N, C-alpha and C positions, 0 to 999 in steps of 0.2 A: 504493500500500500504506500509506504514511504517512497520507495523508488519510483513508483508511478507518478506521484505528485511532483517529484523533483524533475521528471522528464517533461513536464508541461510548464510553460511560462505562467507566471502568476496572473498575467492579464489575458490568459487564454480566452479566445472568443467562444470556446465550447461552454463556458460558464453562463453565457447569455441565452435566455429562453428563446429570443427571436432567431438566434443562430441555430439552436437545436431544431426548431421548426423548419428552418431553411434547409438544414442537412437532410431531414426526413423527406422533405419535398424533392430534393435532388435524388435521393435514393429511389423514391417512387417513380420519378420521371425516367431514371435510368432503366428501371425494371420495365416500365411501360414501353420505352423505346426498344428494349430488347425483344419484348413480345411482338411489337409491330414488325421487327426485322425477321422474327422467326416465322417461317411459313410451314403450316401443316396441311398436307393434302393426301389424297388417295394414292396408293402405289401404282406406278406406271412401269410395266415390265420393260418397255423399250428403253427407258432412260435410267431406271433404278436398279435393275437386276444386278449388274456388275458392281455397282456402288454398295449395295446391301451385302453382297458376298464379301467385299473388302471390309465392311464394317464388322461382319460376323467374325472374320479372321482376327480382328483387333480387340474383340470383346470376349472376355472369359466368362464362364458361367460357374457360379458357386462362390461360397464365402471363404474358401480355404486361402491361407496366406501363401502357400507354396505350390499347391496342386490346382490346376485349372482344367476345366472341361470345355473343349471347343467343338462347335457344330459345323459340319459340312453339309449344306442343303442340296448338293449335287446339281447346282444350277437352277434350282426352283425355290426361291425365297419363301413362297407361300405353301410349301409342301406340308407343313404341320397343320394347316387349317383347310387345305383344299378339299378334304373329304367331309367337312362339316356341312350341315344343311344350309347355313348362311354364314358368310365370313367377310372379313375386311382387313386390309393392312393399311396403316397410315405411315407416312414418312415425314420427318422434320428437316427443313432446310434452313440454313443460315448463311447468307452471302453466297447462295448457289452451291453450298457444300452440304452434303447429306450428313446430318449429325445425330439422327435418332430414328428408330422404327418401333412399331408396336403392332401386334396382331390381335384379332378378336373373332370369336365365333358365337353363334346363337343356336339354341336348341330347346326343345321341351323335355323336362325331366320330372321325375317323381321326387317330392320331398315329404318329410313326415314331421308335422309340427303341432300336435302329435299325430293328427290324423293324416292319412295319405292324400296328397293333393298334387295336381299337375301344375307346373309353373314354367315360365319361359326364363331361361338364364343366359347370361353372356359371360363367356370365359375370356380372360385376359392372359395373353402369353407373349413371349418373344420381345419383351421390352428391352431395347438396347440403346445406349447413348454413347457416342464416341468418347473415349477416355479423357481427352483434353477439353470436353465441353460439359463435363458432369458438374453437379451442384449449381446449375444455373436455372433450374426449374423446367428443363426440357422434358424430363420424364413425367412430371406432374401435368404439363400441358398436353402431352400425348395421351395420358390416361383420361384426362377430362374430355378431350375431344372424342375419344372412343366411347366414353360413357354417353355422350350426346347421341352418338349413332345407336347405342343400345336403347336409349329412351325413345328415339324416333321409331324403333321397331318393337315397342311395347314390352321391353325386357323388364322383369320384376326384380331380379337380383343380378349383380355382377360379382364374379368370384375369380380368384387367382390362386396359384400354388407356388410355393418357393421353399427352399431349404430352410428349416426352422432356425438354423444358425446364421443365416444370411441377414445380419442385423440391418444392413443398409436397405435391403429390399423390404424387410418387415416394417421398419420405421417409415419408409416412404408411403406405404399403403395404409398403415394403421394411424400414424401421427398426422400425416398431411392430406390423406385422401379419404379418411373416415371409414376404412374397412375394419371389420371385427374378426378376431381370430375365431375360427370355426371348428376345424378338425385337424388332427395330427396323424395322418396315415403313415404307414411304414413302407418304404421302398426296399424291396428285398431283391438282392442280386446274387445269382449263382453262375460262376464261371463255367464255360463249356470246356470240359476236359478232353483229353486225347482218347479216352476209352469210354465205351458205352456203359451206361449205368444199368444195373440189374433190374429187370421187370419181374415182379413176383409171379410165379406160375399159378398162384391161387386167385389172381385178379384178372378179370376179363375187361378189355378195353374195346369200345365200339365207337366208330365215327358216325355222327348223326347227319342226316340230311338237313339242309339249311332250314326247311320248313319245320321240321321237328325240333331243331334247336331253338327256333324262334318261339314255338309254343311252350317249350320247356322253360325258357327264360321268363316269358310273360307270366307263366303260372307260378313259378317258384321264386322269381326275383323281381317281379313287377312292383313290389312294395319296398324294394331296397332303395336306400337314399341315393339320389342322382342317377337312377335308372333311366336311360334315354328312351323316349317314346318311339324313336325310329331305330330300334334295335335290329329290325329287318335290314335296314341299309348298312348297318355295321357288319352284320354277318355275311351279307352278299358282296361286300367290298373285296376287290381282288387281293388286298393285303391281308384279309382274314383267311387263314389257312385251313380253318375248320374248327368244329366243336366235337369233343370226345367225352364220353361218360365211362366211368369205371365202377364195377360192382363185383362182388365175390363170385368166383367161378362156381357154377352149379345153380345159381339163382337165375330167375327168368326176368326179362325186361318186357313189360307189357306195352299196350298202346299208349302213346304220348298223351292223348286227351283224357283217358280214363284210368290208365294203369292196368294191372297192379305194378308197383315198383318194388324193387328189393328193399329190405329193411335198411340197408346201408348202401349209399351210392354217392358219387361225386362227379362233377363235370367241370370242364375247362375249355376255353377258346384261346386261339393263338393268333397273334398279329405280327406280321413281319415288318417291323419298323426300319430294318436295314435297307429296305427298298425305297424308303423315303429320304433318309438322311443318315450320315455317318457321324460318329463321335470320336474324339481323340483326347487322351489325357496328356497334358504338357506341364512342364516345370515341376515335375515330381522330384523329391530328394534323391540323391545318388544312391543312398541305402535302399530305397524302394526299387530303383532300377536294377541294382545288383541282385536283390532278392528275387525279382521277377525272372531275370535271365537264369540265375543259378537254379531256381526251382524247376524251370522248364528243362534245363539241361539234365539235372539229376533224374527227373521223371523219365526222360528219354533213355538215359544210360542204365538206370536201375528201376525199371517199371515195377518190379516186385515189391519195392519199398512203399509204393502207393503214396508218395509225398504229394500233397495238393499243389498243382502247378498254377502259378499266378498267370492270368491271361495277358496276352500281348495287347494292352489297351493304349500303347504309346504310338501306334499307327492307326489310321482310320479303321473303325470297325462297326459292324452292325449288331443288332440284337433282336431277339424274339421277346414280345411282350405277352404275358399270359393275363387274360382278362376274363371276367364273368365267372370267377371261381366260386363254386357253391358246393357245400357238403350237406348231406342229409342222413339222418339216423344217429344212433347213440355212439357208434364206433367207426367213423369214416376216415380217421386220420391216415391209416395205411393206404387208403384209396387215393387220397389227395397226394401223398408222397409218391405213389406209383405214377400218377398222371404227370407230375413234375419231372420224374425220371424219363418218362416217355417223351416229353417235350425236349428235354436235354438231348436225347438221342436223335431227335429230329434236327435239332440245331447243329449237330455235328456234321450233317450233310452239306452245310454251307460253310465255305472256307473262311469268310470274313465275319461269321457270327461268333462272337467271343463270349457273350453273356446271355443269360435268360433272366428277364426282369418281370416283377409283378408288384402291385401295390394294393395293400389291404388296410382296413381300419386299424388304428393304433392299438385298440384293445380286442381286435378280432382274433378269436382262438384259431382261425385258419393258419396264421403265421407260425404256429407251433409245429405244423406238419409240412411246411414248405422249405425245402433245402435252400440254404443261402449262406453267404459269407458275411459275418458281421463287419469285417474290414471294408467290404465294398458297399454294404447296405447303409441306409441313413433314414432319418425321420423327415417327413414332409410337413408342410404347414399350409392349410387352406384358410384363406380369409374371404369374407363375404360382405356385401354391402347392398342394402335395399335401394332401389332406384325410383320406386313409386310409393306414395303414401300408403296404399293398400297393403304393401308388403311389410310395413313396419311391424304390425301385430304378428304376422307370420314369422318374422325374424325372431321375435321374442320367444316364441315356442320352439323354433328351430335351434337356437343357441342353448336353450335349457334342456333340449333333448339329450338323451344319453349318448356320450361320445363312443360308446362301445357298439353302436349300431353299425351294421355292415354298410360299406360303401361300394357303389359300382363305379369303377374308374374307366372312363371311356378311352379306348386305345387311340382315338383320333386326337386326343389332347395330351398325349405323352410327349 
């Protein structure tokens, strides 16, 4: 305090109220001038595609101080929203330089607050701001402009997902944009190893027809939180590789509409995210790189040791995303694990598929039966915001609802 007072002249103009007001007006004018220079418009592939790819290369994803995850959109910046019913990408320009982007999609989903209701939600993703232009309000401006598009399309809620340890992203949405922390799902990651996983001979796995899979989902997961109304479009998408059910050998699987079903069964669908975009880990510590290389080397030379090999995620890689996981009956754990092993063996057939990923509710007991590496897995954070007055009351019931409720994670939003 003393050193600060010595650094200012005794007759400092900052002591005068009129000068304080003048300084505040100057700051306001500067901010206003910046907003007037900042231009936000819809994405134009002809002029924006290459510039957005360059921005993606310069923007890391995740809060880690030394490990960053980079995305390669394979020449299609809107690949992550293209399969949604309605979508939009916005870009921010300053002095004709592209300094930020954001993406959004709209769909109808089921929410429980506490009764099951259908509502229109807008999902926010892909917010990027060029490193040298951060902390200037560009991210806030992009989100607000996207929210305006949501409101124009009668969206009730906007929501977003981020790593729960990404404090910068969490503060932006909760402190500056009025979002509320909603759910904390778990992202579970299993490396694709060099050897096939064992499939229990006591478990039968059957691939369902798309029509049967849709009926099964609507019947048994229709009340699951954030279940998409257009599940048929998800299942028919070329990226959706199929839906499989598992049940004990010797049991019978009846008609989808009427049953009877086995006392214990489980189902799962698989989405090939690697055909949309690739990921790459960069700036990892040397110790991590050495462990990854040595573990793969030892596994090749001494396979009998069965040392878990760290996947090569330091070059662009794809992944399978397991969605629509559902278990039924008092003892379905073995069936869920067997389905996950089945998907792992499928992933081995793709050379660049290095991991299998899924996301489940933070308290969902499903995750106890899903093989995954804790080292690669993490906790997610969903934040939500009502955009219409009618949604305020629904939000109160939604946030009070048990966080242990199962979530349906749409593969189109991964």
